[in-house]
C-alpha positions as CSV (number, residue, x, y, z in Angstrom):
1,M,14.4,30.1,53.9
2,G,17.2,27.5,55.0
3,H,20.2,26.3,53.6
4,I,19.8,22.4,51.8
5,K,23.4,20.5,52.3
6,E,23.9,18.1,49.5
7,P,24.1,14.3,51.3
8,T,27.3,12.7,50.8
9,G,27.6,11.1,47.3
10,I,24.6,12.9,45.8
11,D,24.8,15.8,43.8
12,F,22.1,17.8,43.2
13,F,21.9,19.3,39.1
14,V,19.0,20.7,37.2
15,D,19.2,20.0,33.8
16,P,16.8,22.0,32.0
17,T,15.6,20.2,28.5
18,P,15.9,22.6,25.4
19,L,12.4,23.3,24.3
20,S,11.3,23.0,20.3
21,K,10.1,25.8,18.3
22,E,6.9,24.4,18.3
23,D,6.9,24.0,22.1
24,R,7.8,27.6,22.5
25,K,5.4,28.8,20.1
26,R,2.8,26.7,22.2
27,I,3.7,28.3,25.3
28,S,3.7,31.7,23.7
29,E,-0.1,30.9,22.8
30,L,-0.9,29.8,26.2
31,I,0.6,32.8,28.2
32,A,-1.1,35.4,25.2
33,H,-4.6,33.6,25.8
34,Y,-3.9,33.9,29.8
35,R,-3.3,37.8,29.3
36,R,-6.0,38.4,27.0
37,T,-8.8,36.6,29.1
38,G,-7.5,35.9,32.5
39,K,-8.2,32.3,32.3
40,K,-6.2,29.6,31.6
41,M,-6.2,27.6,28.6
42,Q,-7.2,23.6,28.5
43,V,-4.2,21.9,27.5
44,P,-4.2,18.0,27.0
45,K,-2.1,15.8,28.8
46,V,0.9,14.3,27.5
47,K,2.0,11.0,28.1
48,S,5.4,11.5,29.8
49,P,7.9,8.2,29.5
50,K,8.2,6.0,31.9
51,R,10.6,6.5,34.9
52,P,12.0,3.4,36.3
53,T,10.8,2.4,39.8
54,R,12.4,0.9,42.6
55,S,11.7,-2.7,43.2
56,K,9.9,-3.5,46.3
57,K,12.1,-5.5,48.9
58,T,10.4,-8.6,50.4
59,S,10.8,-9.8,53.9
60,D,10.3,-13.4,54.5
61,A,9.6,-13.3,58.0
């Protein structure tokens, strides 16, 4: 595996978000179910907050 060099002016940081007690409990339930049955549990999709998008540049050519 190679080494990834950071581009000038850009820092790569991973900032984990802390989990609530409810999230921890739900994850534990999912893991326990998988260990018991060997099958993944259906998880409803959660809407994530919208990320800002880059604006498209248009050319006047």
